[in-house]
ROLO-413669 format. One line per 10 residues: number of its first residue (from 1); for each residue x, y, z of N, C-alpha, C, O, CB. Coordinates in nm, 2 decimals, decimal comma. Glycine has a CB too. Example, Ala and Ser with C-alpha at 12.3 -4.5 7.8 and 13.67 -1.06 7.14 Angstrom:
BEGIN
1	1,32:-0,57:0,78:1,23:-0,45:0,78:1,32:-0,33:0,78:1,42:-0,33:0,85:1,13:-0,45:0,90  1,28:-0,22:0,71:1,37:-0,11:0,71:1,29:0,00:0,79:1,34:0,11:0,80:1,41:-0,06:0,57
***
This chain:
BEGIN
1	10,26:10,14:16,71:10,13:10,10:16,77:10,13:10,16:16,91:10,23:10,17:16,98:10,12:9,95:16,78  10,01:10,21:16,95:10,00:10,28:17,08:10,00:10,18:17,19:9,98:10,06:17,17:9,87:10,36:17,08  10,03:10,23:17,31:10,03:10,15:17,43:9,89:10,09:17,45:9,87:9,98:17,49:10,07:10,23:17,55  9,78:10,17:17,43:9,65:10,12:17,45:9,62:10,00:17,35:9,56:9,91:17,40:9,54:10,24:17,42  9,65:10,01:17,23:9,63:9,91:17,13:9,71:9,78:17,17:9,66:9,67:17,16:9,67:9,95:16,99  9,83:9,80:17,21:9,92:9,69:17,26:9,85:9,62:17,38:9,85:9,50:17,39:10,06:9,73:17,29  9,80:9,70:17,47:9,74:9,65:17,59:9,62:9,57:17,56:9,60:9,46:17,61:9,70:9,76:17,69  9,53:9,62:17,47:9,41:9,55:17,44:9,44:9,42:17,37:9,38:9,31:17,39:9,32:9,63:17,35  9,54:9,42:17,28:9,59:9,30:17,21:9,64:9,19:17,31:9,61:9,07:17,30:9,69:9,33:17,11  9,72:9,24:17,41:9,77:9,15:17,51:9,65:9,09:17,60:9,65:8,98:17,64:9,87:9,22:17,60
11	9,56:9,18:17,63:9,44:9,13:17,71:9,36:9,03:17,63:9,31:8,93:17,69:9,35:9,25:17,75  9,34:9,04:17,50:9,27:8,94:17,42:9,35:8,81:17,42:9,29:8,71:17,43:9,25:8,99:17,28  9,48:8,82:17,42:9,56:8,70:17,42:9,56:8,63:17,56:9,56:8,51:17,57:9,71:8,73:17,38  9,57:8,72:17,66:9,56:8,66:17,80:9,42:8,60:17,82:9,42:8,49:17,88:9,58:8,78:17,90  9,32:8,66:17,77:9,19:8,60:17,78:9,18:8,46:17,71:9,13:8,37:17,77:9,08:8,69:17,71  9,24:8,45:17,59:9,24:8,32:17,53:9,32:8,22:17,61:9,28:8,10:17,62:9,30:8,33:17,38  9,44:8,26:17,66:9,52:8,17:17,74:9,45:8,12:17,86:9,44:8,00:17,89:9,65:8,24:17,78  9,39:8,22:17,94:9,32:8,18:18,06:9,20:8,09:18,03:9,17:8,00:18,11:9,27:8,31:18,14  9,12:8,12:17,93:9,01:8,03:17,89:9,07:7,89:17,86:9,01:7,79:17,90:8,93:8,08:17,77  9,17:7,88:17,78:9,23:7,75:17,75:9,27:7,67:17,87:9,23:7,55:17,88:9,36:7,77:17,66
21	9,34:7,74:17,96:9,38:7,67:18,09:9,25:7,63:18,17:9,25:7,51:18,22:9,47:7,76:18,17  9,15:7,71:18,18:9,03:7,68:18,26:8,96:7,56:18,19:8,91:7,47:18,26:8,94:7,80:18,27  8,95:7,56:18,06:8,88:7,45:17,99:8,96:7,32:18,00:8,90:7,21:18,00:8,86:7,49:17,85  9,09:7,33:18,00:9,17:7,20:18,02:9,12:7,13:18,15:9,11:7,01:18,16:9,32:7,23:18,03  9,10:7,21:18,26:9,05:7,16:18,38:8,91:7,11:18,37:8,87:7,00:18,42:9,07:7,26:18,50  8,82:7,20:18,32:8,68:7,16:18,31:8,65:7,04:18,23:8,56:6,97:18,25:8,60:7,28:18,26  8,73:7,02:18,13:8,71:6,90:18,04:8,75:6,77:18,11:8,73:6,66:18,06:8,79:6,92:17,91  8,82:6,78:18,22:8,85:6,66:18,30:8,74:6,62:18,40:8,74:6,52:18,46:8,98:6,69:18,38  8,64:6,71:18,41:8,52:6,68:18,50:8,43:6,58:18,43:8,42:6,57:18,31:8,44:6,81:18,53  8,36:6,50:18,51:8,25:6,42:18,45:8,14:6,51:18,41:8,13:6,63:18,46:8,20:6,31:18,55
31	8,05:6,46:18,33:7,94:6,55:18,29:7,85:6,59:18,41:7,80:6,70:18,42:7,85:6,47:18,19  7,84:6,49:18,50:7,76:6,52:18,63:7,83:6,63:18,71:7,76:6,72:18,76:7,75:6,39:18,71  7,96:6,63:18,72:8,03:6,73:18,79:8,02:6,87:18,72:8,00:6,97:18,78:8,18:6,70:18,81  8,02:6,86:18,59:8,02:6,98:18,51:7,88:7,05:18,52:7,87:7,18:18,52:8,04:6,95:18,36  7,77:6,97:18,54:7,64:7,02:18,55:7,59:7,04:18,70:7,49:7,11:18,72:7,54:6,93:18,48  7,67:6,99:18,79:7,63:7,00:18,93:7,60:7,14:18,98:7,67:7,23:18,95:7,73:6,93:19,02  7,50:7,15:19,07:7,46:7,28:19,12:7,57:7,32:19,22:7,62:7,24:19,31:7,33:7,27:19,19  7,62:7,44:19,21:7,72:7,49:19,29:7,69:7,64:19,33:7,61:7,70:19,27:7,86:7,48:19,22  7,77:7,69:19,43:7,75:7,83:19,47:7,82:7,92:19,37:7,94:7,89:19,33:7,81:7,85:19,61  7,75:8,02:19,32:7,81:8,11:19,23:7,70:8,20:19,17:7,58:8,18:19,20:7,88:8,04:19,11
41	7,73:8,29:19,09:7,63:8,38:19,03:7,54:8,30:18,94:7,41:8,32:18,94:7,69:8,49:18,95  7,59:8,20:18,87:7,51:8,10:18,79:7,52:7,97:18,87:7,62:7,94:18,94:7,57:8,09:18,65  7,42:7,88:18,85:7,41:7,76:18,94:7,51:7,65:18,91:7,51:7,55:18,98:7,28:7,71:18,93  7,59:7,66:18,80:7,68:7,54:18,77:7,80:7,60:18,69:7,80:7,71:18,64:7,61:7,43:18,69  7,90:7,51:18,68:8,01:7,55:18,59:7,96:7,56:18,45:8,00:7,65:18,38:8,12:7,44:18,60  7,88:7,46:18,40:7,83:7,47:18,27:7,76:7,60:18,24:7,78:7,66:18,14:7,73:7,35:18,24  7,67:7,64:18,33:7,59:7,76:18,30:7,68:7,89:18,31:7,65:7,98:18,23:7,48:7,77:18,41  7,78:7,89:18,39:7,87:8,00:18,40:7,95:8,01:18,27:7,96:8,12:18,22:7,96:7,99:18,52  8,00:7,90:18,22:8,08:7,91:18,10:7,99:7,94:17,98:8,04:8,01:17,89:8,15:7,77:18,08  7,87:7,89:17,98:7,78:7,93:17,87:7,75:8,08:17,87:7,74:8,14:17,77:7,64:7,85:17,88
51	7,74:8,13:17,99:7,72:8,28:18,00:7,83:8,36:17,95:7,82:8,45:17,87:7,69:8,32:18,15  7,96:8,32:17,98:8,07:8,38:17,93:8,07:8,38:17,77:8,10:8,48:17,71:8,20:8,32:17,98  8,04:8,26:17,72:8,04:8,24:17,57:7,93:8,33:17,51:7,96:8,40:17,41:8,02:8,10:17,54  7,82:8,34:17,57:7,71:8,42:17,52:7,75:8,57:17,52:7,73:8,64:17,42:7,58:8,41:17,60  7,80:8,62:17,63:7,84:8,76:17,64:7,95:8,79:17,55:7,95:8,90:17,49:7,88:8,79:17,79  8,05:8,70:17,53:8,15:8,73:17,43:8,09:8,75:17,29:8,13:8,84:17,22:8,25:8,61:17,43  8,00:8,66:17,26:7,93:8,67:17,13:7,85:8,80:17,11:7,86:8,86:17,01:7,84:8,55:17,10  7,78:8,84:17,22:7,71:8,96:17,22:7,80:9,08:17,19:7,77:9,16:17,10:7,63:8,98:17,35  7,90:9,09:17,27:7,99:9,21:17,26:8,07:9,21:17,13:8,09:9,32:17,07:8,08:9,22:17,37  8,11:9,10:17,08:8,19:9,10:16,96:8,10:9,13:16,84:8,14:9,20:16,75:8,26:8,96:16,93
61	7,97:9,09:16,85:7,87:9,13:16,75:7,86:9,28:16,75:7,85:9,34:16,64:7,74:9,06:16,77  7,84:9,34:16,86:7,83:9,48:16,87:7,96:9,55:16,82:7,95:9,65:16,75:7,80:9,53:17,02  8,07:9,50:16,87:8,20:9,57:16,83:8,22:9,57:16,68:8,27:9,66:16,62:8,31:9,50:16,90  8,18:9,46:16,61:8,20:9,44:16,47:8,08:9,50:16,39:8,08:9,51:16,27:8,22:9,30:16,43  7,98:9,54:16,47:7,85:9,60:16,41:7,79:9,50:16,31:7,75:9,53:16,20:7,88:9,73:16,34  7,78:9,37:16,36:7,72:9,27:16,28:7,57:9,27:16,28:7,51:9,21:16,18:7,77:9,13:16,32  7,51:9,33:16,38:7,36:9,35:16,38:7,28:9,24:16,44:7,16:9,25:16,43:7,32:9,37:16,24  7,34:9,14:16,50:7,26:9,04:16,56:7,20:9,08:16,69:7,08:9,04:16,73:7,34:8,91:16,58  7,27:9,16:16,77:7,22:9,21:16,89:7,18:9,10:16,99:7,26:9,01:17,01:7,10:9,30:16,87  7,07:9,12:17,05:7,02:9,02:17,16:6,99:8,89:17,10:6,97:8,79:17,17:6,90:9,08:17,23
71	6,98:8,87:16,97:6,95:8,74:16,91:7,06:8,64:16,93:7,04:8,52:16,92:6,93:8,76:16,76  7,18:8,69:16,97:7,29:8,59:17,00:7,25:8,51:17,12:7,30:8,39:17,14:7,42:8,66:17,03  7,16:8,56:17,21:7,12:8,48:17,32:7,01:8,37:17,29:6,98:8,29:17,38:7,06:8,58:17,43  6,97:8,37:17,17:6,87:8,27:17,13:6,94:8,13:17,09:6,87:8,03:17,08:6,79:8,31:17,01  7,07:8,13:17,08:7,14:8,01:17,06:7,13:7,92:17,18:7,16:7,96:17,29:7,29:8,04:17,02  7,09:7,80:17,16:7,08:7,70:17,27:7,22:7,69:17,35:7,32:7,69:17,28:7,03:7,57:17,23  7,21:7,67:17,48:7,33:7,65:17,56:7,40:7,52:17,51:7,33:7,42:17,48:7,30:7,65:17,71  7,53:7,52:17,51:7,60:7,40:17,48:7,61:7,31:17,61:7,60:7,36:17,72:7,75:7,43:17,44  7,61:7,18:17,59:7,59:7,09:17,70:7,72:7,04:17,76:7,72:7,00:17,88:7,51:6,98:17,66  7,83:7,02:17,69:7,95:6,96:17,74:8,06:7,06:17,74:8,06:7,16:17,67:7,99:6,84:17,65
81	8,16:7,03:17,83:8,28:7,11:17,84:8,36:7,11:17,70:8,41:7,22:17,67:8,37:7,06:17,95  8,36:7,00:17,64:8,43:7,00:17,51:8,36:7,09:17,40:8,43:7,16:17,33:8,44:6,85:17,45  8,23:7,08:17,40:8,16:7,17:17,30:8,19:7,32:17,34:8,21:7,40:17,25:8,00:7,14:17,31  8,18:7,35:17,46:8,21:7,49:17,50:8,35:7,53:17,48:8,38:7,64:17,44:8,17:7,51:17,65  8,44:7,44:17,50:8,58:7,47:17,48:8,61:7,50:17,33:8,67:7,60:17,30:8,67:7,35:17,52  8,55:7,42:17,24:8,57:7,45:17,10:8,50:7,58:17,06:8,57:7,66:16,99:8,50:7,33:17,02  8,38:7,61:17,11:8,31:7,73:17,08:8,39:7,85:17,13:8,40:7,96:17,07:8,17:7,73:17,13  8,43:7,84:17,26:8,50:7,95:17,32:8,64:7,98:17,26:8,68:8,09:17,24:8,52:7,93:17,47  8,71:7,87:17,22:8,84:7,89:17,15:8,82:7,97:17,02:8,89:8,06:16,99:8,90:7,75:17,12  8,72:7,93:16,94:8,69:8,01:16,82:8,66:8,15:16,85:8,71:8,24:16,78:8,57:7,94:16,74
91	8,57:8,17:16,95:8,54:8,31:16,99:8,66:8,39:17,03:8,67:8,51:17,00:8,43:8,31:17,10  8,74:8,33:17,11:8,87:8,39:17,16:8,96:8,43:17,04:9,02:8,54:17,04:8,94:8,31:17,25  8,97:8,35:16,94:9,05:8,38:16,82:8,99:8,50:16,75:9,06:8,58:16,70:9,05:8,25:16,73  8,85:8,50:16,74:8,79:8,62:16,67:8,82:8,75:16,75:8,83:8,85:16,69:8,64:8,59:16,66  8,82:8,74:16,88:8,84:8,86:16,96:8,99:8,91:16,94:9,01:9,03:16,93:8,82:8,83:17,11  9,08:8,81:16,94:9,22:8,85:16,91:9,23:8,92:16,77:9,30:9,02:16,76:9,32:8,73:16,92  9,17:8,86:16,67:9,18:8,92:16,54:9,11:9,06:16,54:9,17:9,15:16,47:9,10:8,82:16,44  9,00:9,07:16,61:8,94:9,20:16,61:9,03:9,30:16,68:9,05:9,41:16,62:8,81:9,20:16,69  9,09:9,27:16,79:9,18:9,36:16,86:9,31:9,39:16,77:9,35:9,51:16,77:9,23:9,31:16,99  9,36:9,29:16,70:9,47:9,32:16,62:9,44:9,41:16,50:9,53:9,47:16,45:9,53:9,18:16,56
101	9,32:9,42:16,46:9,28:9,50:16,35:9,24:9,64:16,39:9,21:9,72:16,30:9,16:9,44:16,28  9,24:9,68:16,51:9,20:9,81:16,56:9,31:9,92:16,53:9,43:9,89:16,53:9,18:9,81:16,71  9,26:10,03:16,50:9,35:10,15:16,49:9,32:10,24:16,62:9,23:10,22:16,69:9,32:10,23:16,36  9,41:10,33:16,64:9,39:10,42:16,75:9,26:10,49:16,75:9,19:10,51:16,85:9,51:10,53:16,76  9,22:10,54:16,63:9,09:10,61:16,62:8,97:10,52:16,65:8,87:10,57:16,70:9,07:10,66:16,47  8,98:10,39:16,63:8,87:10,29:16,66:8,83:10,29:16,81:8,72:10,27:16,84:8,91:10,15:16,62  8,93:10,32:16,90:8,91:10,30:17,04:8,80:10,40:17,09:8,73:10,37:17,18:9,04:10,32:17,11  8,79:10,52:17,03:8,70:10,62:17,07:8,57:10,62:16,99:8,47:10,69:17,02:8,76:10,76:17,06  8,56:10,53:16,89:8,44:10,52:16,81:8,33:10,45:16,89:8,36:10,35:16,96:8,47:10,44:16,67  8,21:10,49:16,89:8,10:10,43:16,96:8,03:10,33:16,87:8,01:10,36:16,75:8,01:10,53:17,03
111	7,98:10,23:16,94:7,90:10,13:16,86:7,77:10,10:16,94:7,77:10,12:17,06:7,98:9,99:16,85  7,67:10,07:16,87:7,54:10,05:16,93:7,53:9,91:17,00:7,59:9,81:16,95:7,43:10,05:16,82  7,47:9,91:17,11:7,45:9,79:17,19:7,30:9,78:17,24:7,26:9,87:17,31:7,55:9,78:17,31  7,23:9,68:17,19:7,09:9,66:17,22:7,08:9,61:17,36:7,13:9,51:17,40:7,03:9,56:17,12  7,01:9,70:17,44:6,99:9,67:17,58:6,85:9,63:17,61:6,80:9,66:17,72:7,04:9,78:17,67  6,78:9,57:17,52:6,64:9,53:17,54:6,55:9,64:17,58:6,54:9,74:17,51:6,64:9,42:17,64  6,48:9,63:17,69:6,39:9,73:17,74:6,45:9,86:17,77:6,38:9,96:17,77:6,32:9,68:17,86  6,58:9,86:17,79:6,65:9,99:17,81:6,69:10,06:17,68:6,74:10,17:17,69:6,77:9,96:17,89  6,66:10,00:17,57:6,69:10,07:17,44:6,83:10,03:17,39:6,90:9,95:17,44:6,67:10,21:17,45  6,87:10,10:17,29:7,00:10,09:17,23:7,09:10,19:17,28:7,06:10,31:17,28:6,99:10,10:17,07
121	7,20:10,15:17,34:7,30:10,24:17,40:7,42:10,24:17,31:7,45:10,14:17,24:7,33:10,20:17,55  7,50:10,35:17,32:7,62:10,35:17,25:7,74:10,36:17,35:7,73:10,43:17,45:7,63:10,48:17,16  7,84:10,28:17,32:7,96:10,27:17,40:8,08:10,27:17,31:8,07:10,23:17,20:7,96:10,15:17,50  8,19:10,32:17,36:8,31:10,32:17,28:8,37:10,18:17,27:8,34:10,10:17,36:8,42:10,42:17,34  8,44:10,16:17,16:8,50:10,02:17,15:8,60:10,00:17,26:8,61:9,89:17,31:8,57:10,02:17,01  8,68:10,10:17,29:8,78:10,09:17,40:8,72:10,04:17,53:8,76:9,95:17,60:8,86:10,21:17,42  8,61:10,12:17,57:8,55:10,08:17,70:8,48:9,95:17,69:8,47:9,87:17,79:8,45:10,19:17,74  8,42:9,92:17,58:8,35:9,79:17,57:8,45:9,67:17,58:8,42:9,57:17,65:8,28:9,78:17,43  8,57:9,69:17,52:8,67:9,58:17,53:8,72:9,57:17,68:8,73:9,46:17,73:8,79:9,61:17,44  8,74:9,68:17,74:8,78:9,67:17,88:8,67:9,60:17,97:8,71:9,52:18,05:8,81:9,81:17,94
131	8,55:9,64:17,94:8,44:9,57:18,02:8,44:9,42:17,98:8,42:9,34:18,08:8,30:9,63:17,98  8,45:9,38:17,86:8,45:9,24:17,82:8,56:9,16:17,89:8,53:9,05:17,94:8,46:9,23:17,67  8,68:9,22:17,89:8,79:9,15:17,96:8,76:9,13:18,11:8,78:9,03:18,17:8,92:9,22:17,94  8,71:9,24:18,17:8,68:9,23:18,31:8,57:9,13:18,34:8,57:9,06:18,44:8,64:9,37:18,36  8,47:9,13:18,25:8,36:9,03:18,27:8,41:8,89:18,26:8,37:8,81:18,35:8,25:9,05:18,15  8,50:8,86:18,17:8,56:8,73:18,16:8,63:8,69:18,28:8,62:8,58:18,34:8,65:8,72:18,03  8,72:8,78:18,33:8,79:8,76:18,45:8,70:8,73:18,57:8,73:8,63:18,64:8,89:8,88:18,49  8,60:8,81:18,58:8,50:8,79:18,69:8,44:8,65:18,70:8,44:8,58:18,80:8,39:8,90:18,68  8,39:8,61:18,58:8,32:8,48:18,58:8,42:8,36:18,57:8,39:8,25:18,62:8,23:8,47:18,46  8,54:8,38:18,51:8,64:8,27:18,52:8,68:8,25:18,67:8,70:8,13:18,71:8,77:8,31:18,44
141	8,69:8,36:18,75:8,71:8,34:18,89:8,61:8,26:18,96:8,64:8,18:19,05:8,73:8,48:18,95  8,48:8,28:18,92:8,38:8,20:18,98:8,39:8,05:18,94:8,37:7,96:19,03:8,24:8,25:18,94  8,42:8,02:18,82:8,44:7,88:18,78:8,56:7,82:18,85:8,56:7,71:18,89:8,46:7,87:18,62  8,67:7,90:18,87:8,79:7,86:18,94:8,75:7,82:19,08:8,79:7,71:19,13:8,89:7,98:18,94  8,67:7,90:19,15:8,62:7,87:19,28:8,53:7,74:19,28:8,54:7,66:19,37:8,55:7,98:19,34  8,45:7,73:19,18:8,36:7,61:19,17:8,45:7,48:19,15:8,41:7,38:19,21:8,26:7,62:19,06  8,55:7,49:19,08:8,64:7,38:19,06:8,70:7,33:19,19:8,73:7,21:19,20:8,75:7,41:18,96  8,72:7,42:19,28:8,78:7,38:19,41:8,69:7,28:19,48:8,74:7,21:19,57:8,81:7,51:19,49  8,57:7,28:19,45:8,48:7,18:19,51:8,47:7,05:19,44:8,38:6,97:19,46:8,34:7,24:19,53  8,56:7,03:19,34:8,56:6,90:19,26:8,69:6,83:19,29:8,77:6,88:19,36:8,53:6,93:19,11
151	8,71:6,72:19,22:8,83:6,65:19,22:8,94:6,70:19,13:9,05:6,65:19,12:8,81:6,50:19,20  8,90:6,80:19,05:9,00:6,86:18,96:9,05:7,00:19,02:8,97:7,09:19,05:8,93:6,89:18,82  9,18:7,00:19,03:9,24:7,12:19,09:9,22:7,24:18,99:9,24:7,23:18,87:9,39:7,10:19,11  9,18:7,36:19,05:9,17:7,48:18,97:9,31:7,52:18,91:9,41:7,51:18,99:9,11:7,60:19,05  9,32:7,55:18,79:9,45:7,59:18,73:9,49:7,73:18,77:9,41:7,82:18,80:9,45:7,57:18,58  9,62:7,75:18,77:9,68:7,89:18,78:9,64:7,96:18,65:9,67:7,92:18,54:9,83:7,88:18,81  9,58:8,08:18,67:9,54:8,16:18,55:9,61:8,29:18,53:9,59:8,36:18,43:9,39:8,18:18,56  9,70:8,32:18,62:9,77:8,45:18,62:9,92:8,45:18,58:9,99:8,54:18,61:9,75:8,52:18,75  9,96:8,35:18,51:10,10:8,33:18,47:10,11:8,36:18,32:10,16:8,28:18,24:10,15:8,19:18,50  10,08:8,48:18,28:10,08:8,52:18,14:10,18:8,64:18,11:10,26:8,62:18,02:9,94:8,56:18,10
161	10,17:8,74:18,19:10,24:8,86:18,15:10,39:8,87:18,19:10,48:8,91:18,11:10,18:8,98:18,21  10,42:8,82:18,31:10,56:8,83:18,36:10,65:8,71:18,30:10,61:8,60:18,31:10,57:8,82:18,51  10,76:8,75:18,24:10,85:8,65:18,18:10,90:8,55:18,28:10,90:8,43:18,25:10,96:8,72:18,11  10,93:8,59:18,40:10,99:8,49:18,49:10,89:8,39:18,54:10,93:8,28:18,59:11,05:8,57:18,61  10,77:8,42:18,53:10,66:8,33:18,59:10,57:8,28:18,48:10,47:8,22:18,51:10,58:8,41:18,69  10,60:8,31:18,35:10,51:8,28:18,24:10,49:8,13:18,23:10,59:8,05:18,22:10,55:8,34:18,11  10,37:8,08:18,22:10,34:7,94:18,19:10,37:7,91:18,05:10,35:7,99:17,96:10,19:7,91:18,22  10,42:7,79:18,03:10,46:7,75:17,89:10,35:7,76:17,79:10,37:7,79:17,67:10,52:7,61:17,89  10,23:7,74:17,83:10,11:7,75:17,74:10,08:7,89:17,70:10,02:7,91:17,60:9,99:7,69:17,81  10,13:7,99:17,77:10,11:8,13:17,74:10,19:8,17:17,61:10,15:8,26:17,54:10,15:8,22:17,85
171	10,30:8,10:17,59:10,39:8,14:17,48:10,33:8,14:17,35:10,35:8,23:17,27:10,51:8,04:17,48  10,24:8,04:17,32:10,17:8,04:17,19:10,07:8,15:17,17:10,03:8,18:17,06:10,10:7,90:17,18  10,04:8,22:17,28:9,94:8,33:17,27:10,01:8,46:17,26:9,94:8,56:17,23:9,85:8,32:17,39  10,14:8,47:17,28:10,21:8,59:17,28:10,23:8,65:17,14:10,29:8,76:17,13:10,35:8,58:17,35
***
């Protein structure tokens, strides 16, 4: 297996681990805290996590060439942290399975991505996955910062790759 394929598989696993840790914290919030208006790109923890879930569904649909395109955004937002945790966990598992099934040749294959008024664009699978992981990190960081304004401490999310510092919850994702 190539280094690139190994890296993408590890990033998918790290993504699942970090989401799991973040949702453990978010599920400890009251519904009012989960929905409360906060500073961030999206106005609440709930809306930020719904956005991550939507975008994951959008890109995985494009990567698998399932054909739903922008219709994935028509799914109503989930209302509770538990609903979102369950949905995100399933989505994360699908992403790991997708990455595990890739071949070296797949990384340079382009897939169609419906960009609405901008038309259908083509991007490589490799670049799309890198973007997707970066997108998740970006918005998880925002939720992490939002949690700092609640009674629930933001969890450590970067204890995945290094053996000496690896969080025990990361082991099941390795």
